[in-house]
Each structure stands twice: as structure tokens, then as C-alpha cells.
C-alpha positions in Angstrom: 19.1 24.5 -2.9 16.1 23.2 -4.6 16.1 22.4 -8.3 12.5 23.0 -9.1 11.5 23.3 -12.7 9.5 26.4 -13.5 6.8 25.8 -16.1 4.0 28.1 -17.3 0.8 26.6 -18.7 0.2 26.9 -22.4 -3.5 27.9 -22.5 -3.1 31.1 -20.4 -0.2 32.1 -22.6 -2.2 31.6 -25.8 -5.3 33.4 -24.5 -3.3 36.4 -23.3 -1.1 36.4 -26.5 2.3 35.8 -24.8 5.6 34.7 -26.4 5.6 31.0 -27.4 9.2 30.4 -26.2 9.1 31.9 -22.7 5.3 32.5 -22.3 6.1 35.7 -20.4 6.5 38.6 -23.0 3.6 40.2 -24.8 3.1 39.7 -28.5 1.1 42.8 -29.0 1.7 46.4 -27.9 -2.0 47.4 -27.5 -5.4 45.8 -26.9 -7.5 43.9 -29.4 -10.1 46.5 -29.9 -9.1 50.2 -30.1 -8.7 53.1 -32.5 -4.9 52.6 -32.9 -5.2 49.2 -34.5 -3.1 46.2 -33.5 0.6 46.5 -33.4 3.1 43.7 -32.6 6.3 43.9 -30.8 9.4 43.1 -32.9 11.0 40.9 -30.2 10.0 39.4 -26.9 10.6 41.7 -24.0 11.5 38.8 -21.7 13.6 36.3 -23.8 14.4 38.3 -27.0 12.7 36.0 -29.5 12.2 37.8 -32.9 8.6 37.2 -33.8 8.8 37.7 -37.5 11.0 34.7 -38.3 11.6 35.7 -41.9 10.4 38.4 -44.3 6.7 37.7 -45.1 6.4 35.2 -42.2 2.9 36.4 -41.2 1.4 35.9 -44.6 0.7 32.3 -43.5 -1.5 33.8 -40.7 -3.9 34.9 -43.5 -4.7 31.2 -44.1 -5.3 30.6 -40.3 -7.5 33.8 -40.2 -9.4 32.5 -43.2 -10.0 29.1 -41.4 -11.2 30.9 -38.3 -13.5 33.1 -40.4 -15.0 30.1 -42.2 -15.6 28.3 -38.9 -17.3 31.3 -37.4 -19.5 31.9 -40.5 -20.6 28.2 -40.7 -21.4 28.2 -36.9 -23.3 31.5 -37.2 -25.3 30.3 -40.2 -26.4 27.1 -38.3 -27.2 29.2 -35.3 -29.3 31.6 -37.3 -31.2 28.8 -38.9 -31.9 27.1 -35.6 -32.8 30.3 -33.8 -34.9 32.0 -36.5 -35.8 29.3 -39.0 -35.5 32.0 -41.7 -34.9 31.2 -45.4 -34.3 34.8 -46.4 -30.7 35.0 -47.6 -30.4 38.7 -46.7 -30.9 37.8 -43.0 -28.0 35.4 -43.3 -25.8 37.8 -45.3 -26.5 40.8 -43.0 -25.9 39.1 -39.7 -22.8 37.0 -40.9 -21.1 40.1 -42.5 -21.7 42.2 -39.4 -20.3 39.6 -37.1 -17.3 39.0 -39.4 -16.5 42.7 -39.2 -16.8 42.7 -35.4 -14.6 39.6 -35.1 -11.9 40.7 -37.6 -9.6 42.1 -34.9 -10.0 38.8 -33.0 -9.1 36.8 -36.1 -6.1 39.0 -36.8 -4.7 38.6 -33.4 -5.3 34.9 -32.8 -4.3 33.8 -36.3 -0.8 35.1 -35.4 -0.9 33.5 -32.0 -1.9 30.1 -33.5 0.8 30.5 -36.1 3.5 31.2 -33.5 2.4 28.7 -30.9 1.4 25.7 -33.0 2.3 26.0 -36.7 5.9 27.1 -36.5 8.4 24.2 -36.8 11.3 24.5 -34.4 9.7 27.0 -32.1 9.0 25.4 -28.7 8.5 26.3 -25.1 11.6 26.5 -23.1 10.8 26.4 -19.3 14.2 27.7 -18.4 13.5 31.0 -20.2 10.3 31.5 -18.1 12.3 32.4 -15.0 12.7 35.9 -13.9 15.8 37.7 -15.1 17.6 38.7 -12.0 
């Protein structure tokens, strides 16, 4: 019998919005962009982790979403200035607001992923939970 440890990489689990404890179960029921909106599973389908650790837990994700939004807006403002050289504030406002609306589902999803994977104390990856349940 081999005693090989089974580990899954962190980045694919983060990119594909997988459970932070087992990196196998999905966090979200449906895709990022769609007419149904984004809905999260209550628990992990693989290891049974409850995603909402306490009532109001995902309010902290608003701060992460805000940080993502600010980073996107600053990057976009610099890109607009470099690419167009425009000093018209309406150009900046129009483009930045349009991109912010388009990226809002991305910010919603990945602010929760970042909160669960990196900002939750006591929630760590357990390689033994990544194995298939036989």
C-alpha cells in the first residue's frame, strides 16, 4: 500500500471558485454571467463545509469588492489616459462606469472567493478531504 498524499493546487481552486477546505466542491450554483444571477451553495457538496460561517458573514465581502473595484477603476483611468491622452472627464466617467457595470458579477463572485480562501481565520485546506469519497 502506498501512502501518497493527495493535494490539489490552490490557484485552480480559486479561479474555478471551489471550496477552500477540500478544493473540490463548487461555491456557486450557476455561472458568473447569466440572467438568473449568482447563487451560492449553502454547503460544500464534497466535504460539507458551511460557507456562510455566521449570519452576515458575507458583508465583509463588500469591502473586498470595493477594493477590487477601486483597483480596476484606477487601472482603467491610467489606461485611458495613456491610450487616448484625453482630458475630458466625461470620457473617463463613461468608460469607467460602463466597465464597472460589466465587471460587477466578477467582483461579486471573486470577493467571496477571496474572503473564503484568504481572509477567513481558521479556514484552511485539508488535503485528506480532497480524496474521492468511496
